[in-house]
C-alpha positions in Angstrom: -6.7 16.0 7.0 -4.1 17.3 4.5 -2.6 15.2 1.7 0.8 15.7 3.4 -0.7 13.8 6.4 -0.7 10.6 4.3 2.3 8.2 4.1 2.3 5.6 1.3 4.5 2.5 2.0 5.9 0.7 -1.0 7.6 -2.6 -0.1 9.9 -3.4 -3.0 12.6 -6.0 -3.8 14.7 -6.6 -6.9 13.1 -3.8 -8.9 15.3 -0.7 -8.6 14.3 0.2 -12.1 10.8 0.9 -10.8 11.9 3.9 -8.6 12.3 6.5 -11.3 8.9 5.8 -13.2 7.1 5.6 -9.9 8.4 8.9 -8.5 7.9 10.5 -11.9 4.3 9.5 -12.0 3.9 10.6 -8.3 5.4 14.0 -8.9 3.5 14.5 -12.2 0.2 14.4 -10.2 1.5 17.0 -7.7 1.1 14.6 -4.9 1.9 15.9 -1.4 1.6 12.5 0.3 5.0 11.2 1.4 6.4 8.0 -0.1 8.4 5.4 1.8 10.4 2.8 -0.1 10.7 -0.2 2.3 13.8 -2.1 1.3 15.3 -5.4 2.4 18.9 -5.2 3.7 19.7 -8.5 2.0 18.4 -7.4 -1.4 21.2 -7.9 -4.0 19.8 -4.7 -5.7 19.9 -2.6 -2.5 22.7 -0.4 -3.7 21.0 0.1 -7.1 17.9 1.2 -5.1 20.0 3.7 -3.2 21.6 5.0 -6.4 18.2 5.3 -8.0 16.9 7.4 -5.1 20.1 9.6 -5.1 19.7 10.1 -8.9 16.1 11.5 -8.6 16.0 15.0 -9.9 15.5 17.7 -7.2 12.0 19.2 -7.2 11.9 22.7 -5.9 8.1 22.6 -5.2 7.8 22.4 -1.4 4.3 20.8 -1.7 5.6 17.7 -3.4 5.9 14.8 -1.0 9.3 13.6 -0.1 10.8 10.2 -0.9 12.1 8.3 2.1 13.9 5.0 2.4 13.7 2.4 5.2 16.1 -0.6 5.2 15.2 -3.6 7.4 15.7 -7.4 7.5 13.5 -9.2 4.9 10.1 -9.9 6.2 8.2 -10.4 2.9 5.5 -8.0 1.8 3.1 -8.3 4.7 5.8 -8.4 7.4 7.6 -5.4 5.8 4.3 -3.5 5.5 3.3 -4.1 9.1 6.8 -3.2 10.4 6.7 0.2 8.6 3.0 0.9 9.2 3.0 0.3 12.9 6.2 2.4 13.2 4.9 5.4 11.3 1.1 5.3 12.1 1.5 7.6 15.1 3.1 10.3 12.9 0.6 10.4 10.1 -3.2 10.7 10.0 -3.4 8.0 7.3 -1.1 5.3 6.0 -1.4 3.6 2.6 0.0 0.8 0.6 1.0 0.7 -3.1 3.1 -1.9 -4.9 6.2 -0.9 -6.8 4.0 -1.6 -9.9 1.3 1.0 -9.1 1.4 4.4 -10.8 -0.8 7.3 -9.6 -2.2 9.0 -12.7 -4.9 11.4 -11.4 -3.8 14.9 -10.4 -4.6 15.5 -6.8 -5.4 11.9 -6.0 -4.0 12.3 -2.5 -6.1 15.3 -1.9 -9.2 13.3 -2.8 -8.1 10.5 -0.5 -7.5 12.9 2.3 -11.0 14.4 1.9 -12.6 11.0 2.0 -10.8 10.1 5.3 -11.4 13.4 7.0 -14.7 12.3 8.5 -13.2 9.6 10.7 -11.9 6.0 10.6 -12.1 4.4 7.2 -10.4 3.3 4.0 -10.3 4.6 0.5 -9.0 3.3 -2.8 -9.0 4.3 -6.5 -9.3 2.6 -9.9 -6.3 0.4 -10.6 -7.5 -0.4 -14.1 -7.3 -4.1 -13.4 -9.8 -5.2 -10.8 -11.5 -1.8 -10.3 -14.0 -1.7 -7.5 -13.8 -5.4 -6.5 -11.0 -4.9 -4.0 -8.3 -2.4 -3.3 -4.9 -3.5 -4.7 -3.7 -0.1 -3.4 -5.3 1.4 -0.3 -5.1 4.3 2.2 -6.6 3.9 5.7 -6.7 6.1 8.7 -3.9 5.4 11.1 -6.2 4.6 14.0 -7.1 1.4 12.2 -3.5 0.3 12.3 -2.9 1.4 15.9 -6.1 -0.3 17.1 -5.3 -3.7 15.5 -1.5 -3.5 15.8 -1.0 -4.3 12.1 -2.0 -3.1 8.6 -2.6 -6.6 7.4 -3.0 -9.9 9.4 0.4 -11.2 10.1 -0.5 -14.8 9.1 -0.4 -13.6 5.4 2.8 -13.4 3.4 1.9 -11.6 0.2 -1.5 -12.3 -1.4 -5.2 -11.8 -0.4 -4.6 -8.8 2.0 -6.6 -6.6 -0.4 -9.6 -8.9 0.3 -9.1 -8.2 4.0 -9.0 -4.5 3.5 -12.2 -4.7 1.6 -13.8 -6.8 4.4 -12.7 -4.3 7.0 -14.1 -1.4 5.1 -17.4 -3.1 4.3 -17.7 -4.4 7.9 -17.2 -0.9 9.2 -19.4 0.6 6.5 -16.5 3.0 5.9 -14.8 2.3 2.6 -14.9 4.5 -0.4 -14.1 3.6 -4.0 -13.2 6.5 -6.3 -13.6 5.3 -9.9 -12.3 8.5 -11.4 -9.1 8.4 -9.4 -6.6 6.2 -11.2 -3.8 4.4 -9.4 -2.8 2.2 -12.3 -1.6 -1.3 -11.6 1.0 -2.0 -14.3 1.0 -5.7 -13.5 1.8 -8.6 -15.9 -1.8 -9.8 -15.4 -2.9 -6.6 -17.2 -0.3 -7.0 -19.9 1.5 -4.0 -18.6 4.6 -5.6 -17.1 7.0 -8.5 -17.5 7.3 -11.5 -15.2 10.3 -11.5 -13.0 11.7 -13.4 -10.0 9.6 -11.4 -7.5 6.3 -12.0 -9.4 7.1 -15.7 -9.9 7.8 -16.1 -6.2 4.8 -14.2 -5.0 2.4 -15.8 -7.4 3.6 -19.4 -7.1 1.1 -22.2 -6.5 2.5 -22.6 -3.0 2.0 -18.9 -2.2 -1.5 -18.8 -3.7 -2.4 -21.9 -1.7 -0.9 -20.6 1.6 -2.3 -17.1 1.5 -5.7 -18.3 0.2 -5.9 -20.7 3.2 -4.8 -17.9 5.5 -7.6 -15.7 4.2 -10.4 -18.2 4.6 -9.2 -19.1 8.0 -9.1 -15.4 9.0 -12.5 -14.7 7.5 -14.3 -17.8 8.6 -12.8 -18.7 12.0 -13.1 -15.6 14.1 -10.2 -13.4 13.1 -12.2 -11.0 11.0 -15.1 -10.9 13.4 -12.7 -10.1 16.3 -11.0 -7.3 14.3 -14.3 -5.8 13.3 -15.4 -5.6 16.9 -12.3 -3.4 17.6 -12.7 -1.4 14.4 -16.4 -0.5 15.0 -15.4 1.0 18.3 -13.6 3.7 16.2 -16.9 4.9 14.6 
């Protein structure tokens, strides 16, 4: 697997100001993985996103991954991620997720991820400098996982707790790798590295925490996880 065989999907809403620093960090590491900004067609900031992408400086280095844009009806984070992941999985060896508040910091991070996934089905993640090894707030997985399950995250979820599912998949398969020296920094308000905004307030509300927590425990304890692991272990 080559780094350019990896697609990273970034669902984002209301934060066009995140585009330039994200892409700057991306390009500073020399990443060859491709980046897809998944936008909502009803986002009031949609034109600002398109302007921000258009204003990105040209990079003459052919090995630097391209920045692509997908505009779809709003499906919230999990729905948007699943829509893009299932569409593009056949075209890439691996598909990943990062938030618009993740910043790759380690040169060649995508090459390291590609090396870890070259041995077959599995998942890999780096050090987000917030939760570390506990669970992957950003993740890359082989595309056969997505194609086998028909989703990148269980569709009963809206925004939260899917990183726990990715951990459970990887541990259940015995095929998850944590790279502590590969930094994919999570510049989140919980780390004191970002400011609360409408999107953070919405996605971390009590109602959202309760709903997605309940979805996780139901998935984990009532057969959903077990059924998915049966399918995933057939890939090994």
